[in-house]
C-alpha positions in Angstrom: 89.9 11.6 -36.4 86.9 14.0 -36.3 85.3 16.4 -38.7 85.2 19.9 -37.4 81.9 19.7 -35.6 80.9 22.4 -33.0 79.6 19.7 -30.6 83.2 18.6 -29.8 84.0 22.1 -28.7 80.8 22.4 -26.7 81.7 19.1 -25.0 85.2 20.0 -24.1 84.4 21.7 -20.7 82.5 18.6 -19.4 84.3 15.8 -21.3 86.5 14.5 -18.5 84.0 15.0 -15.7 81.2 13.2 -17.5 83.3 10.2 -18.4 86.2 9.7 -16.0 85.4 11.2 -12.6 83.1 8.6 -11.2 84.5 5.4 -9.7 83.4 3.4 -12.7 84.9 6.0 -15.0 88.2 5.9 -13.2 88.3 2.1 -13.5 87.7 2.3 -17.2 90.5 4.9 -17.5 92.9 2.8 -15.6 92.1 -0.3 -17.6 92.4 1.5 -21.0 95.8 2.8 -19.9 97.0 -0.5 -18.6 96.1 -2.2 -21.9 97.8 0.6 -24.0 100.9 0.4 -21.8 101.2 -3.3 -22.3 100.9 -3.0 -26.1 103.3 0.0 -26.7 106.7 -0.4 -28.3 109.1 0.2 -25.5 112.1 0.5 -27.8 110.9 3.8 -29.2 109.9 6.9 -27.4 108.3 9.2 -30.0 104.5 8.9 -30.0 101.7 10.4 -31.9 98.3 10.6 -30.1 95.6 11.1 -32.7 92.5 12.6 -31.2 94.4 13.7 -28.2 91.2 15.4 -26.8 91.8 16.9 -23.4 95.1 15.1 -23.0 94.1 12.1 -21.0 96.7 9.8 -22.6 99.2 12.5 -23.6 99.9 13.6 -20.0 100.1 10.0 -18.7 102.5 8.9 -21.4 104.7 12.0 -21.0 105.2 11.0 -17.4 106.5 7.7 -18.7 109.2 9.5 -20.7 107.5 9.4 -24.1 107.9 12.4 -26.4 104.3 12.9 -27.3 102.7 14.9 -30.1 99.0 15.2 -29.8 96.7 16.2 -32.7 93.0 17.1 -32.5 90.5 18.9 -34.7 88.8 20.6 -31.8 90.3 23.9 -30.6 88.4 23.8 -27.3 89.6 20.3 -26.6 93.2 21.4 -27.2 92.7 24.4 -24.9 91.7 22.0 -22.1 94.7 19.8 -22.9 97.1 22.8 -22.9 96.1 23.6 -19.3 97.1 20.0 -18.3 100.4 20.0 -20.2 101.7 23.5 -19.5 104.5 22.2 -17.3 105.6 19.4 -19.5 108.4 19.6 -22.1 107.5 16.2 -23.5 104.1 17.1 -25.0 103.4 19.2 -28.2 99.9 19.8 -29.2 98.8 20.4 -32.8 95.5 21.5 -34.3 94.8 19.2 -37.3 92.8 16.6 -39.1 93.5 12.9 -38.9 93.0 12.5 -42.6 95.7 15.1 -43.3 98.3 14.5 -40.7 100.9 17.4 -40.8 104.0 15.3 -40.2 106.9 13.9 -42.1 107.2 10.4 -43.3 108.4 7.9 -40.6 108.3 10.5 -37.8 107.0 8.3 -34.9 107.9 5.1 -33.1 104.3 4.7 -31.8 100.9 6.0 -32.6 97.8 5.6 -30.5 94.2 6.5 -31.5 91.8 5.8 -28.6 88.0 6.2 -28.8 88.4 7.9 -32.2 88.3 5.7 -35.3 84.6 5.0 -35.0 84.1 8.7 -35.5 86.2 9.0 -38.7 84.0 8.8 -41.9 87.0 8.3 -44.2 88.7 5.7 -42.1 90.9 4.2 -44.8 92.4 7.6 -45.6 93.4 8.0 -41.9 94.9 4.5 -41.7 97.1 5.3 -44.7 98.1 8.6 -43.1 99.1 6.7 -40.0 101.1 4.2 -42.0 102.9 7.1 -43.6 104.0 8.8 -40.4 104.9 5.7 -38.4 108.4 4.2 -38.7 108.8 0.7 -40.1 108.2 -1.8 -37.3 106.6 0.9 -35.2 103.5 0.3 -33.2 99.9 1.4 -34.0 97.3 1.0 -31.3 93.6 1.7 -31.8 90.4 0.7 -30.1 86.9 0.6 -31.4 83.3 -0.4 -30.3 82.7 -4.0 -31.2 79.6 -4.9 -33.3 79.9 -8.5 -32.1 79.2 -7.7 -28.5 76.3 -7.6 -26.0 75.8 -4.0 -27.1 74.5 -5.1 -30.5 71.1 -3.3 -30.2 72.9 0.0 -29.6 75.4 -0.8 -32.4 72.5 -1.4 -34.9 70.9 1.9 -34.0 74.2 3.8 -34.3 75.1 2.1 -37.6 71.6 2.8 -39.1 71.8 6.5 -38.1 75.5 6.8 -38.8 75.6 9.1 -35.7 76.6 8.7 -32.1 73.6 7.6 -29.9 73.0 10.8 -28.1 74.8 13.3 -30.4 73.1 14.2 -33.7 76.1 15.9 -35.2 78.8 13.4 -34.6 79.5 10.6 -37.1 79.8 7.2 -35.5 80.0 3.5 -36.5 80.6 0.2 -34.8 82.8 -2.5 -36.5 83.5 -6.2 -36.4 87.0 -7.3 -35.5 87.5 -8.8 -39.0 86.6 -5.5 -40.7 89.0 -3.4 -38.7 91.8 -6.0 -39.0 91.4 -6.1 -42.8 91.4 -2.3 -43.1 94.5 -2.0 -40.9 96.3 -4.7 -42.8 95.4 -3.1 -46.1 97.1 0.1 -44.9 100.4 -1.6 -44.5 100.3 -3.0 -40.9 100.6 -6.5 -39.5 98.2 -7.3 -36.6 100.1 -8.4 -33.5 97.7 -8.5 -30.6 94.1 -8.0 -29.7 92.8 -7.2 -26.2 89.3 -6.8 -25.0 87.5 -4.4 -22.6 84.0 -5.6 -21.9 82.6 -2.2 -20.9 82.6 -0.1 -24.1 82.5 3.3 -22.3 82.0 4.7 -18.8 78.2 4.3 -18.9 76.3 4.9 -15.7 76.0 1.4 -14.3 76.3 2.5 -10.7 79.3 2.2 -8.4 77.9 -0.8 -6.6 78.5 -2.9 -9.7 82.1 -1.9 -9.9 83.5 -5.1 -8.5 81.4 -7.1 -11.0 82.7 -4.9 -13.8 86.3 -5.5 -12.8 85.8 -9.2 -12.8 84.0 -9.2 -16.2 86.8 -7.0 -17.7 89.5 -9.3 -16.3 87.8 -12.4 -17.8 87.3 -10.8 -21.2 90.5 -8.9 -21.6 92.8 -11.6 -22.9 90.7 -14.8 -23.0 89.0 -16.6 -25.8 85.9 -14.4 -25.1 87.8 -11.1 -25.9 86.3 -10.9 -29.4 82.9 -10.4 -27.8 84.0 -7.5 -25.7 82.3 -4.1 -26.0 85.5 -2.4 -26.9 88.5 -4.0 -28.6 92.1 -2.8 -28.7 94.3 -3.8 -31.6 98.1 -3.5 -31.7 99.5 -3.5 -35.3 103.1 -3.1 -36.5 103.9 -1.1 -39.5 105.5 -3.4 -42.1 109.1 -2.8 -43.2 107.8 -2.3 -46.7 104.4 -0.9 -47.3 102.2 -1.6 -50.3 98.6 -0.4 -50.0 95.8 -2.7 -51.2 92.3 -1.6 -52.1 89.7 -1.8 -49.4 
């Protein structure tokens, strides 16, 4: 997930508004949720949301009868999330680090990690933690910014700096689909599905372009062009028997 960086706490009060309140931001939010919903394991209802943030996915999934546990390293983000989930009995929020998940082995049917893994310096450690807490045959859904996309100039800058584009204190990295697939597989998962979202994040393109954005996302989501999307979603399934391999 995230190292304990003050910038996450400072961003908590404006996080939702800056990303998901505009028409474009709402479209990205709906698309992310539609993709995640289509990939989830419907046979199991316990779900771990790693990097729960302000509770964008946790509240939505609880309404769909999932028993959600959300973990985040930012106290301020969790405070915002608690305000959203105060009336829900299906959500439990935990302060914690993705590299040291405080849960028992095989605790969850599903695990999601949205807009997070590119900010985890020790990614392989987290993936093994996720494999430990997910039940055999359970679903693991992540997304990440795609190095092999039209955003390549931004990706190169981010990867050279090892920092988010406009945030000096936050580690960030873009990946190729092959690298993430290899790392996830090495942690004891089998890759089951890959979906694309052309727009990597709710950047200010202007609401007039929203119809074009919708068409582009539709064309890239599940077509042969998906591997060139700005953001890729991977669904993996935890193997019945896990043997870790070196990365």
